[in-house]
C-alpha positions in Angstrom: 138.9 137.9 177.0 134.9 136.9 176.9 135.1 133.4 177.6 131.2 131.8 177.6 130.6 129.2 180.4 128.6 126.4 179.4 125.5 126.0 181.9 125.5 122.5 184.2 122.5 121.2 183.1 122.1 119.7 186.7 124.2 119.2 189.9 125.6 115.6 189.3 125.9 116.4 185.8 129.7 115.8 185.5 129.5 112.7 187.7 126.9 111.1 185.9 129.0 111.5 182.6 131.9 109.8 184.0 130.0 107.2 185.6 128.6 106.5 181.5 131.7 106.7 180.1 133.2 104.4 182.0 130.7 102.0 181.2 131.1 102.3 177.4 132.3 99.1 175.6 135.2 99.6 173.5 136.0 96.8 171.2 139.2 96.1 168.7 139.2 94.2 165.9 141.9 91.4 165.9 143.4 89.0 163.4 143.4 85.1 164.9 145.5 84.4 161.9 147.1 80.8 162.4 149.8 81.5 159.5 150.2 83.7 156.9 151.2 83.7 153.3 154.8 84.8 152.0 155.3 85.3 148.6 159.0 85.3 146.8 159.8 88.3 144.9 161.8 86.8 142.5 160.1 83.2 142.1 156.3 83.9 142.7 156.7 81.1 144.6 154.1 81.3 147.9 155.3 79.8 151.5 153.4 79.4 154.6 154.8 81.2 157.9 153.4 80.3 161.1 152.2 83.6 163.0 153.6 82.7 166.7 156.1 81.1 168.2 155.7 76.8 167.5 157.8 75.6 170.3 160.1 76.7 173.2 163.9 77.1 172.8 165.4 74.0 174.3 165.9 71.1 172.0 165.9 67.2 173.3 167.3 63.8 172.7 165.6 60.9 172.8 168.1 58.5 174.6 168.6 55.3 177.0 170.3 56.4 179.7 172.7 54.1 182.3 169.8 52.9 184.3 168.2 51.5 181.0 165.5 53.6 180.9 164.6 56.1 177.8 163.9 59.6 178.4 164.4 62.9 177.2 168.1 64.2 177.5 169.0 67.6 177.5 172.4 69.3 178.0 172.7 72.6 180.0 175.4 74.7 181.4 176.2 73.8 185.0 176.2 77.1 186.0 172.1 77.1 185.2 171.6 74.5 188.3 169.9 76.0 191.0 168.3 73.4 193.1 168.7 69.7 194.5 165.9 68.8 191.7 167.5 69.8 189.0 170.8 67.6 190.1 168.9 64.7 190.9 167.9 64.5 186.9 171.8 64.4 185.9 171.9 61.3 183.9 175.7 60.6 184.1 176.0 59.2 187.8 179.7 60.2 188.4 179.2 63.3 187.3 176.1 63.7 189.8 177.9 62.1 192.6 181.1 64.8 192.3 178.5 67.4 192.4 176.6 66.6 195.6 180.1 66.2 197.2 181.2 69.5 196.4 178.0 70.7 198.0 178.0 69.1 201.3 181.9 70.8 200.9 179.9 74.2 200.6 177.4 73.9 203.7 174.6 71.6 202.3 171.9 72.4 200.0 169.9 75.4 201.7 166.1 74.8 201.6 166.6 72.9 198.6 168.6 75.6 196.8 172.6 75.3 196.0 174.5 77.1 197.8 176.0 80.2 195.8 179.4 79.7 193.9 179.5 76.4 194.7 179.7 74.9 191.7 180.9 77.7 189.4 183.1 80.7 190.5 183.3 84.4 188.8 186.9 84.8 186.7 188.1 87.9 185.4 186.9 85.8 181.8 183.6 85.3 182.7 182.9 82.4 185.0 184.4 78.7 185.6 183.3 75.4 186.6 184.4 74.0 190.2 183.7 70.2 189.3 186.1 68.0 187.7 186.7 64.6 186.3 189.7 62.8 187.3 191.9 62.0 183.8 194.7 59.4 184.1 196.8 61.0 181.3 196.9 64.7 182.1 195.3 67.5 183.8 191.9 67.1 184.9 188.7 67.3 182.5 186.4 70.4 183.8 182.8 69.9 183.4 181.0 73.2 182.0 177.8 71.1 180.9 175.5 68.2 182.2 173.4 66.0 180.3 170.0 65.9 182.5 166.8 63.6 182.1 163.6 65.6 181.6 159.9 64.7 181.3 158.3 66.3 178.7 154.9 64.8 178.2 153.5 66.4 174.8 157.1 66.5 172.9 157.1 66.4 169.2 159.6 65.5 167.0 161.0 68.2 164.9 161.9 66.3 161.7 161.5 63.2 160.4 164.6 61.0 161.0 166.0 63.1 163.7 166.4 62.7 167.1 165.6 66.2 168.0 162.0 66.8 170.1 160.9 70.2 171.0 158.1 71.4 173.6 155.1 72.9 171.8 154.7 76.6 173.2 151.6 77.8 173.2 147.8 75.9 173.0 145.7 76.9 169.6 142.7 76.1 171.0 140.6 73.7 173.4 137.5 72.2 171.4 134.6 71.3 173.9 132.8 68.6 172.3 129.9 66.1 173.5 130.9 62.4 173.1 128.4 59.6 171.6 127.1 58.7 175.0 126.4 62.6 175.2 129.5 63.3 177.9 131.3 66.6 177.9 134.9 65.9 176.7 137.9 68.2 175.5 140.2 68.1 173.3 143.6 70.5 173.0 145.2 71.6 169.6 148.2 73.1 170.3 149.4 76.1 168.0 152.3 73.4 166.4 149.2 71.5 165.3 147.2 74.0 164.0 150.1 75.0 161.2 150.6 71.6 160.7 147.3 70.7 160.0 147.0 73.6 157.6 150.3 73.0 156.1 148.1 69.4 155.2 145.4 71.1 154.3 143.3 70.1 156.5 140.4 71.8 158.6 141.9 73.5 162.1 139.0 72.5 164.1 138.4 68.6 163.8 136.2 66.6 165.7 137.6 63.6 167.4 136.5 60.1 166.4 134.6 59.6 170.0 132.7 62.8 169.2 128.9 63.4 168.3 128.6 67.1 168.0 130.6 70.2 169.0 129.4 72.3 172.2 132.0 75.3 171.1 135.7 76.1 171.3 137.9 78.5 173.5 140.6 80.4 172.1 142.7 83.4 174.0 140.5 86.6 174.1 137.3 84.9 173.0 134.0 86.0 174.5 131.6 84.3 176.6 128.6 84.8 178.7 128.6 82.7 182.0 126.2 82.7 184.9 123.2 82.4 182.4 120.7 79.7 180.8 120.4 79.9 177.3 116.5 80.9 177.7 117.8 84.0 179.8 120.3 84.6 177.2 118.1 84.5 174.0 115.3 86.6 175.8 117.9 90.0 176.3 119.0 89.3 172.9 115.6 89.6 171.9 114.8 92.3 174.0 117.6 93.8 173.5 118.5 94.2 177.4 122.3 94.7 178.3 124.1 91.8 179.1 127.9 93.2 179.7 127.8 92.3 183.4 127.9 88.6 182.4 130.2 88.8 179.7 133.8 87.8 180.3 137.0 86.6 178.0 139.2 83.6 177.8 142.5 84.5 180.0 144.3 81.3 180.0 143.2 77.5 178.8 145.2 75.0 179.2 143.8 70.7 180.0 140.7 71.0 182.3 141.8 74.4 183.3 140.0 77.5 181.6 140.0 80.7 183.3 137.9 83.7 182.3 138.0 87.2 183.3 135.3 89.9 183.3 136.0 92.0 180.3 135.6 95.3 182.3 138.7 94.1 184.6 142.0 95.0 183.8 143.9 93.8 186.8 144.9 90.2 185.1 146.2 89.0 188.9 142.8 89.2 190.7 141.7 86.2 191.2 138.5 87.3 193.4 135.0 86.3 192.1 132.9 87.5 190.0 135.3 89.4 188.1 137.5 85.8 187.9 136.0 82.7 187.0 137.8 79.6 187.0 136.4 76.1 185.4 138.4 72.8 186.7 135.3 70.1 185.2 132.3 69.5 183.2 130.1 69.2 186.4 127.4 71.5 188.5 129.5 72.3 191.1 131.4 75.8 192.2 134.0 75.2 189.0 131.5 73.2 187.1 131.2 73.7 183.2 127.3 73.1 183.6 127.4 75.8 186.3 128.2 78.7 184.6 126.9 77.6 181.0 129.9 79.2 178.6 127.8 80.6 176.2 130.1 81.9 172.9 129.8 85.2 171.4 130.8 87.5 169.3 131.4 91.2 169.9 131.4 94.2 166.8 133.1 97.2 166.6 129.8 98.9 167.7 129.7 96.9 170.7 126.6 94.7 169.6 126.9 91.1 170.6 125.6 88.4 169.0 125.8 84.2 169.3 128.8 82.3 167.8 126.8 79.0 167.2 128.9 76.6 165.2 132.5 76.8 165.9 133.5 74.5 162.8 132.3 77.1 160.2 135.0 79.7 161.9 137.8 80.2 158.4 141.1 79.0 159.5 142.8 80.9 156.6 142.6 84.3 155.6 
């Protein structure tokens, strides 16, 4: 069978093609909706449903412990205890001392860990506790769950009138703004708060009371140009010069902890500069905001870069 051979234009043709192929910018259109609208087929009523998990699975109650201090309490199975720190959080003094005594009988803590099978044992039906409370009127009372004291700094009440609190799961965005005296400051909005604002017909993006102007907002996977001045970026855009070496995406966001990764870097665990950049303050040192000068951009499906100037004009609900 005759097969025509494609002539090689030059000696390093295959190498050069692969080199340029690996540099092609690929854009994926994403939907950053906070909520979605659901319509009841029978009644026609429209309800709002969050697009994501609002909070962690655990529920907390605000109670006053035996020491007279108010804190968030949660009941956990005794088999879930694995460390000395967890044992120290047990609210009931008698139960806590029984557990300490039983751990001592089993050799004590091992590098801060509870010895295996010290608190529970495996049975034919699953597991059973080794901790029992004395009972004057009958058999000893098995302790299968313990009430623990937790420090939940950003807990929110699940419903009005209920002693039920949750820990919001994710941050929706971080707003970087300038205060009335010209200083940079952050305002973190959780996914819980973003949904709450929408349900109240408020804007998701709100400038705090001490703010004068918004610098930018950071969401996971937002793209920024780092390490260039505004004038250098504008000159490159006007002259249609490549900026891809300085384009990063937001990988994680939390209070004063913004992680950026180069868009071509797929290793999310590598924390080596320059593919990974971390901003921890608003100064001009190594990890400072002013040093890296994050410049927010939008990338089209065809790879065209355009600046994003006013984050407050981003539509909240679509």
